[in-house]
N, C-alpha and C positions, 0 to 999 in steps of 0.2 A: 372550490378546493376540496379534495377528498380529505376528510378529517381523520381517517383511520391511521393509527400509528402502531406499527409492529413492535414487538419487544426489541429493545436495543441490544445489539451484540458488540457494539464498538468498544475498543480499548485503545489506549494511546498508540499511535502509529510510530513507535520507537521502542528500543529495547529497555530492559529492566533498569539499567543504570540511570536512565532518565525518568522512568516510570515512578521510581521511589520519590521523586520530587513533585509529582503531580497527582491530581485526582482523575477519575474516569472522564473521558472526553470523546466526543462523537466520531472523530475521524481517526481513531487511534488504534495502535497495535502493540501487543507485547511480543517481543521476540521469543522464539522457541515454542510457539503454539503448535507447530509441527514437530513431530519426533521421527527420527530415522527409523525405518522399519525394513528388515530384511535387506540390508545393503548388498548390492551386487557390484562386482568389479569388472571394468572393461580391461584395458591394458595398463591402467595406472593404479598404484597403491593408494588405498584410502587413508593411509597414514603419511602420504607425501606432504611435506610442509606447505607446498604451494596450494594443494587441494585443501588442506586443513585451514588455510587462510581464507579460501573463497567459499567453501561449503556453507558455513554459518551465514554468510552474507546472502547467498542464494536462498537459503531457507527462510531468512527474515524477509527477503523480497517476496517470496511466495506467500508468506503470511500476510504481507501488506496487500498483495493482489486480492486475496480473499476478503480483506476488510474493504477494499475499494469496490469489489463486486457487491458486497452486502450493503454498503453505504448507498450505492447507486440504486439498488432495488428498494432500499428503505425509503428513499426519497419519492418513490412512486406512491407511497402511502400518505406522505405528508411533506409538503415544502413549508418550512417555517417562514412567516412573513413579518412577525413583530420581534422586537428585541427580546422579550421574555420567551417567546417560542424558540428563537434561535439559540438562546442560552440553554433551554431545556433540551432541544434537539441535539446540540453539540456537547452538552454536559456542563457540569458546575464550574469548570475552570481549574485553576491551580491555587495552592495556598498563598495568601497574601497578594494575589494577582488582581488585575483589572481587565475587564472585558469591554471591547468596543465592537459593535456590529452594525451592519447596514443591510437593507433589502430593497430591491426594486424589481418590477416587472418591465422589461424593456420593450420598446416599440417593435422589435423584431422577434419577440416571443420567447425571451429567456427569463427565467427566475434567477436573479443574480444576488448572491449572498456573500458578504465578507465578515470575517471575524478576526480580531487580534486580541490575544491573551498574553499577558506578560507579568512577571514579577522580577525580583532582582537576580534570579538564576537563569531564566529561560524566556524566550519569546516564541510564541506559536502564531502562525498566520494561516488563514484559510481563505481561499477565493474560489467559490463554486458558481458554476453556471449550469442550469438544468432546463432542458426543453422537452416537452411532451409532444408527440406527433400521432396523428391518425392518418395512416397512409404516409404521404409526404407533407401533410399540412400541419404546421405547428398549432397547438392549442394551449390555453392557459391551465386547464385542469387535467388531471390524470384520468378522469372518467372516460372510458372507451378508448383511451390511447393504446396503441399497439407497439409503440416504440418510445425510447427515452434516450436522449443525447445527454451524456453526463461528463462535464468538464470539472475536474477537481484538482486544485493546486494547493499544496500545503507545504509548510516548512517548520522546522524546529531548530532553533539556534540557541546555543548556550552563551550566556552573557560573559562568562569567564573563559577566555581563549588562551590563558597562560598555563592552566593546569590540564590534566587529562580531560578530554571532552569528545563528544560525538555530535555532529550536526547532521540533520536529515532534511530531505525535500523530495517532493514528488509532483509529477504532472500527468494526470490521468485524462485520457480522451476515449471513453468507451461508448459504443452504441449498443443498447439493450433492445432487442427485437423480439417479436412473437409474444409480447406481454399479454396478449388476449388469449393465450393458450396456457397449458400447464408446463410447458418447457420453453424457457427463454433462451435466446442465443446472445452471446456477448462477443463483439469484435471491436478491435481498436488497439490503441497504443498506451503505454505507461513508461514514463521515464522516472527512474528512482535513483537518488544520489545519497551517498554516505561519505562523510569526511570525518576522520577520527584522528586524535593525537594521543599518544601514550608516552609519558615521560618516565623512562626506566631509571634514570639517575640524573644528576646534575649535568652530565655530559651527553647522555644518550637519549635522543628524542626520535620517536617513530611517527611519521605522518603517513596514513594509509587511506586512500580514497578509492571509491568504487562508483562508477557511472554506468547505470543500467539503461539500456534501450530495449523495449520488448513489444511484441505484437501478439495479441490474442486472436485465435482463429476458431470461430464457431464453438466457443466454450459454452456448454449447455448447463443450465441450472433448472432443477425441477421445483415446481411450486409446492410448498408444504400442504398437508392435508386440510388445513384451515382455510386455504384459498386466498391468503394474503401474502404478497411478495415480501421477503425479509432477508433471510440468510442467503448468501451468495455462494454456497458450497458447490463447487463444480462437479458435475456427474460425468462429464465427458469433454472432448475437445482438447486443444493443445495450445501451447504458447512457445514462441521462440524468443530468445534474448541474447544480447551481447553485453559484455562488461569490460570497460576499460579500467584496469587497476594501476594505480601509481603509488608505489611504496618508496618513501624517502626516509632513510635512516641517517641521522646526524649524530656523529660521535666526535665531539670536540670540533676540530677543523675539517674532519673527514665527512664527506657527504656521499652516500651510496644510494643511487636511484634505480629502481626496478620498474619496468613497464611490462605489463602482461595484458594481452588481448584475449579474452575468453568468449566463447560462444556456447550456447546450450539450448536445450529444449526441455519442456515439461509437458508430459501427456497425462491428462486427468482421468481418473476412474473412481467415481464415488468418494470423492474427498481425498484420495491419495494421488500423489504426483510421481510418475516415473521420470527421473531427471537424468539427463546426460549433459556432461560438461567437458569441454576440451580447450586446451591452450594452443591448438594447432598441431601439436606433436604427440601429446599424451591425452587419453580420454578416460573419463571416470563415469560411472553410472551407479545410481542408488534409488531407493524408493523412500519417500517421506510422506507422512500423514499431515495434510494441510488443515482439514476440518472434518466435521461429522455432518453428513447430509441431514437436513430437516426431515422429520417424519410427518 
């Protein structure tokens, strides 16, 4: 097993409303890591309420993609195999919480890791499968491997579903190739889900869910000058995505349901994403900073 471990970049893979209740964790994300830069307008107004609703969700999704890229490349340097290593790799957990982890190397060549962390406020689950390959042949160690198959399944569930809450989950299936060069390529899919509830008053409750399906196509990541894979800041390539949004506003006995099907693309250039989003009738475009490329 390659024992090298790059500097951890991970943050909780959820927005600040949940981050305040937890410590740093390996598969995590803070919303708003990206910042809008030089927004451009297609034929839709950037202040349109529908776009204002979807844009922060798209930005948080792109932040999560960057974390998934980085986590996958970080696993090339070390796959934790003991309970202590798993807790160190994924972080210290959450206040007042308990950690339960497992590891196995399967007969078909996968490093399989699970972790459950919970306290009275939140439950976090991780289920990772990692396989190194040289050519098309699986191997246990990352030494000389030129490809990595990274399957990352995670969820964050709030214990209290009666007050305001946001639940998250994700299913990553990325193939990292060209790892024996200075420019890796990433292809594959990522399903990302958000379900949130906001209680405006005793009578008005808003449930808003966003279901993302995405595909990365030849996303390129350059190796840092130190020669160790770590940060997954994309320097090129693109991603397509679709989002099914269901917004339910309950006001007393009145229930108003809105369904919107969004599609979009993100083209990466040195850590910035040029994003286009459409609901099929109106289109919006803007640029957002996702990350800073490693030097």
